[in-house]
N, C-alpha and C positions, 0 to 999 in steps of 0.2 A: 835129728835135724841139725842144720848148720846155718846160722843167721849172723850176718854182719851188715852194718850200714855201708851202702855203696855210694849213693848220691843222696845225702840227707835232705838237701834243699828241695828235691823233687819227690821224696818219699820212696826212693828206689832202694831196695835191699838186695843183698846177695843171700838168697834163701834157698837152700837145698834140703830135701827130705823125701822120705818115702811114706806114702799113706796107703790105705787099703785099695785105692783105685790104681795107683801107679806101680804097686808091687808086682802084679802079674805082667805088666808091660816091661818092667825092668828085667824080670826073669826071662820073658820071651825074647827080648832084645839080646840078652847075653847068649841064649840058646841059638838064636838065629845067627849070631856072629860066628859061632863054632860051625854051624851048618854051611855058612858062606865060605869059610876057610876050607872045609873039606870038599865042597863042591868045586872050588876053584883050584884045588890042588893039582889036577891034571889039565884043567881047561886053560889056565893062564901059563903061557910059556915064554913070554918076554916081559921084561921089567917087573919081575915077581916081587922084589923088595918094595918098589914104589907102590905096587898094587896093595900089598899087605899093609903098608903104612897108611894109605888112603882108606882102606877098609877099617883099620883100627881107629883112625881119627873120626871116621863117620860113626862108628859104633860108640865111641866115647861121647861124641856130641849128641847122639840120639839118647844115650843114657842121661845126659844133662837135660834134654828136653823133658824126659819123663820124671826127673827128680826136681825140676825147677818149681819153686813155690811162689815166685814172683813173676808177674806177667812180663815185665821188661826182660828179666833173665831168660824166661821162656823164649821170647822173641829173639834174643841174641843167640841162644843155642840153636834155634830153628833156622835162622839165616846162615849161621856158620856151618850147619850141617849140609847146606847146599853146595859148598865149595868142594869137599871131597867127592860128592856125588857127581858134580860137573866134571871133575877130573876123571873119575872112573868111566863115565859115559863117553867122554871125548877120547880117551886113550885106548880103552879095552872094549869099547862097544862094537857092535857088528857093522853091517853095511849101512852107510848113511850116518855114521856116528858123529861126524863133525856137525852135520845139519841138526841132528837130535840134540847135541850138546848146546849149540847156540840157541835152539828153540827152547830148551829147558832153562837156559840162562836168562832168556828174555822174559819168561813168564813167571 
């Protein structure tokens, strides 16, 4: 575990760790990241570097979601994870991707 005081006045800490429940989710997230890279190897043909950066950022933030031990930190990671997801849907999505990205962003 890693724990530091973040906002002491509100009792918010920066607390990361892996327990028995989050360990399988961390493993599956890491495995799914490799599967996504392999699946997109031939499917993504434009702006490949930007796609991989977005995918890596989303995976890192998802790992943060599963490792967060503080509710506020969990919320920060969860909301930040939506940003690369929005970019992936809006740029590399299929037909109606702009509508889907805005609909995803509004809810």
